C-alpha positions in Angstrom: 0.0 0.5 0.1 1.0 3.2 -0.6 0.3 6.1 1.8 -0.1 9.3 0.4 2.0 12.4 1.5 -1.0 14.8 1.6 -4.1 13.5 2.6 -2.6 10.2 4.1 -5.1 8.2 2.4 -4.0 4.6 1.7 -4.1 3.5 -2.4 -3.0 0.7 -4.0 0.7 -0.5 -4.8 -0.2 -0.2 -8.5 -1.8 3.6 -8.0 -0.1 6.8 -9.8 -2.3 9.0 -8.0 -4.3 9.5 -4.6 -7.8 8.5 -5.4 -8.9 11.2 -2.8 -6.8 14.1 -3.8 -4.8 13.2 -6.6 -1.5 13.8 -5.4 1.6 12.2 -7.8 2.7 9.2 -5.5 5.1 8.4 -7.6 6.6 11.9 -8.4 6.3 12.1 -4.6 8.6 9.2 -3.8 11.5 10.1 -6.2 11.2 13.9 -5.2 11.9 12.4 -1.3 14.4 10.1 -2.9 16.6 12.7 -4.5 16.3 15.3 -1.6 17.6 12.0 1.0 20.5 11.1 -1.6 21.2 15.4 -2.0 21.3 15.2 1.9 24.0 12.5 2.6 26.0 13.6 -0.2 25.9 17.2 1.3 27.0 14.8 4.8 30.0 12.9 3.5 31.3 15.7 1.3 31.2 17.6 4.6 33.1 15.0 6.1 35.3 14.6 3.6 36.6 18.0 3.2 36.8 17.8 7.2 39.3 14.6 6.9 41.2 16.2 4.4 41.4 20.0 6.0 42.3 18.2 9.3 45.7 16.0 7.3 47.0 19.3 6.0 46.8 21.5 9.7 48.6 18.1 11.1 50.9 18.2 7.9 51.6 22.0 7.9 52.2 21.7 12.0 54.5 19.0 12.2 56.4 20.0 8.9 57.0 23.5 10.9 58.0 22.2 13.7 60.2 20.2 11.9 61.8 22.8 10.0 62.2 24.9 12.9 63.8 22.1 14.9 66.1 21.2 12.0 67.5 24.7 10.5 66.8 27.1 14.3 67.8 30.5 13.3 68.9 29.9 9.7 66.1 29.0 8.8 64.5 32.0 7.9 67.6 32.7 5.9 66.9 29.3 4.3 63.6 30.1 3.5 64.3 33.9 2.0 67.1 32.0 -0.5 64.5 29.9 -1.6 61.8 32.5 -2.1 64.6 35.2 -3.9 65.1 32.2 -5.9 61.5 31.7 -7.3 61.2 35.5 -7.6 64.1 35.4 -9.6 62.7 33.0 -11.9 59.1 34.7 -11.9 61.1 38.1 -13.1 62.7 36.0 -15.5 59.6 34.4 -17.1 58.1 37.6 -17.1 60.7 38.9 -19.3 60.5 36.1 -21.9 56.8 36.6 -22.0 57.3 40.4 -22.0 58.0 40.4 -25.6 55.1 39.3 -26.9 52.6 40.8 -24.2 54.3 44.3 -23.1 52.3 44.7 -19.8 53.8 41.6 -18.8 57.4 43.3 -19.5 56.2 46.5 -18.2 55.4 44.5 -14.3 58.7 43.1 -14.6 60.3 46.1 -14.8 58.2 47.4 -11.7 59.2 44.6 -9.6 62.8 44.4 -10.7 64.5 48.0 -8.7 62.6 46.2 -5.3 64.7 43.3 -5.7 66.4 44.1 -2.4 63.7 45.1 -0.3 62.0 42.1 -1.3 65.2 40.2 0.1 64.8 41.9 3.4 60.8 41.7 3.2 61.2 38.1 3.6 64.2 38.1 6.5 61.8 40.2 8.5 59.0 38.2 8.1 60.9 34.8 8.3 62.7 36.2 11.6 59.4 37.7 12.9 57.9 34.2 12.9 60.8 32.4 14.5 61.1 35.0 17.3 57.6 35.0 18.1 57.5 31.4 18.5 60.6 31.4 21.1 60.8 34.9 22.7 57.2 35.8 24.4 58.1 39.6 24.3 58.8 39.6 20.9 54.9 39.0 20.3 54.6 42.7 21.5 56.5 43.8 18.6 55.5 41.6 15.8 51.9 43.5 15.1 54.1 46.6 14.5 56.5 44.3 11.7 53.1 42.6 10.6 51.4 46.0 9.8 54.7 47.1 7.7 55.2 44.2 6.0 51.3 44.2 5.1 51.5 48.1 3.6 54.5 46.5 1.4 52.9 43.9 -0.5 49.5 45.6 -0.4 50.9 48.6 -2.1 52.8 46.1 -4.7 49.2 44.5 -5.6 48.1 47.7 -5.9 50.5 48.7 -8.7 50.3 45.4 -10.4 46.4 46.1 -10.8 47.0 49.5 -12.2 49.5 48.1 -14.7 47.1 45.6 -15.4 43.8 48.3 -15.8 46.0 50.6 -18.3 47.0 47.7 -20.2 43.8 46.7 -21.1 42.7 50.1 -20.5 40.0 48.6 -17.7 38.8 51.4 -15.8 37.4 49.4 -13.1 40.8 47.8 -11.9 42.4 51.4 -12.1 39.2 53.3 -9.7 40.2 49.8 -7.5 43.6 50.2 -7.2 43.1 54.6 -6.9 40.5 53.7 -4.0 42.9 51.3 -2.0 46.1 53.3 -2.3 43.9 55.8 0.2 42.8 52.5 2.4 46.4 51.3 3.0 47.0 52.8 6.1 43.6 52.7 7.7 43.2 49.3 7.5 47.4 48.9 8.3 46.0 50.2 11.8 43.3 48.4 11.9 45.4 45.2 11.2 47.8 46.4 14.3 44.8 47.0 16.6 43.3 43.4 16.0 47.1 42.0 16.5 47.2 43.7 19.7 43.8 42.9 21.3 44.5 39.1 20.2 47.9 39.3 22.0 46.5 41.2 25.4 43.2 38.9 25.3 45.4 35.7 25.3 47.7 37.1 27.8 44.9 37.3 29.9 43.4 34.0 29.1 47.0 32.5 29.7 47.5 34.4 33.3 43.6 34.7 34.4 43.4 36.4 37.7 42.2 34.1 40.6 40.8 34.9 43.6 42.8 34.5 46.4 43.2 31.1 48.3 40.2 29.8 45.8 41.8 27.2 43.5 40.3 27.3 40.0 37.5 25.0 39.5 37.3 21.8 37.0 34.9 23.8 34.5 37.5 26.5 33.9 40.4 24.5 33.8 38.7 22.4 30.8 37.8 25.1 28.9 41.6 26.8 29.2 43.0 23.6 28.2 40.5 23.4 25.4 41.1 27.1 24.0 44.7 27.4 24.9 47.4 26.4 22.6 50.0 24.8 24.1 53.7 25.7 24.3 55.3 26.4 21.2 51.5 26.1 18.9 50.0 29.6 18.3 46.3 30.5 18.5 44.5 29.1 15.8 42.0 31.1 13.7 38.4 29.5 13.0 35.0 30.6 11.6 32.6 30.4 14.0 29.6 27.5 13.9 28.0 29.3 17.0 28.2 33.0 16.2 27.4 33.3 12.7 25.3 35.2 9.9 26.6 34.5 6.5 29.9 32.2 7.1 31.2 32.5 10.5 33.9 34.9 9.6 33.4 37.5 12.0 31.9 35.5 14.5 35.2 33.1 14.3 37.3 36.4 14.5 35.7 37.8 17.4 36.0 34.2 19.4 39.5 34.7 18.1 39.7 38.0 19.9 37.2 37.5 22.9 35.5 40.3 22.3 31.8 40.9 21.8 31.0 40.1 17.8 28.9 43.0 17.2 31.9 45.2 17.7 33.5 43.5 14.6 30.2 43.4 12.5 30.6 47.4 13.3 33.6 47.5 12.3 33.3 45.9 9.0 30.3 47.5 7.9 32.0 50.6 8.4 35.1 49.5 6.6 32.5 48.2 3.7 30.8 51.7 3.1 34.3 52.9 2.9 35.8 50.9 0.6 32.6 50.9 -1.6 31.3 47.3 -0.7 34.8 45.8 -2.2 35.2 44.2 1.5 32.9 41.6 0.5 35.5 40.3 -2.1 37.6 40.5 1.4 34.9 38.5 3.4 34.7 35.9 0.6 38.3 35.1 0.8 38.4 34.9 4.6 35.2 32.3 4.2 37.1 30.4 1.7 40.8 30.1 3.5 39.7 30.2 7.2 38.9 27.0 8.6 35.4 25.8 10.3 35.6 25.5 13.8 36.2 21.8 14.5 34.5 22.1 18.1 31.4 23.3 16.4 28.2 21.6 15.0 27.9 22.3 11.4 
C-alpha cells in the first residue's frame, strides 16, 4: 500500500495518483529520494572536507616543527633564499613572455628594482615568525612588523593591478587601485589594532586573575585547556559555527579576539561603506581560507 503524503489516504501499490486528492505518488517518492540523496551527499562531502582539512593542518604543523628544529635560527635565511630564487624565476619568465606581451614586461620592470626590498621583507617576515615562537616578549613587536609588511605587499599588489588595468583599458581595475591606495594606512592600522587586541586577550587567558585562597574550578581548567594553545603552538583562527550570520567569519574573529561579535560587525560595516562594497571580496576570501571550528556543530 502507498500512503499519500498529502492526505494520508491508503492507495494500492500500483496507484500512480491518490484516489482521494490526486497527489502524484511516484513523483513524490522520487522527489523524496532525490532530496535524501542530496542530503547524504552533503554530509559525506563535509566529512571528507574535514578529513582533508585536518590532514593538511597536521601536516603543516609537523613540517613547521621539523623545519624549526632542524634549521633553527638559520631557517628564515634558508626560506628567504628559496623565496628569492622563485622570485628571480618569475622575473625571468615575465621578461621572456614580455617580448610579446608588453604589460608583462612592465610588471617585470616594476618588480626588478625592488629585489633588495624583497630580500629584506622575506628576512624580516621569517625572523618575526621564528622569534615570536621563541621569545614571548617579541610577540608585542610582531603586530607592528606585520602591519609594515602588509603595507608593502598591498602596495605592490595595487601597482600590479593598476598596470593591468592601464594595459587592457579596464577602468574598474584602475579605480580599484586608486581607491585602495587611500585605504592602505587605515587597513594597516586596523590590522595593528586586531594584532594587539589578540595579544592582550591571549595574555589574559593564559594568566587569569584567580581569587586568593580559591583553587580554580575543574570547569575553568577544562575550558582553558581546550581553548589555549600548548607551549610552542599558536592560537588558530576558525570560522564560528555558534555565532554566524552568513559564513561565520566575523563571529570567528570575535571568538579569536574574545570580544563582542557586534563590535567586529560594526567595524566591518564601516569598512564596507568606506571601501564602496569591495570589503565583500575580503569576506569571501576569509570564508574560503579560514577553516571551520571543529568544536562547533555545522
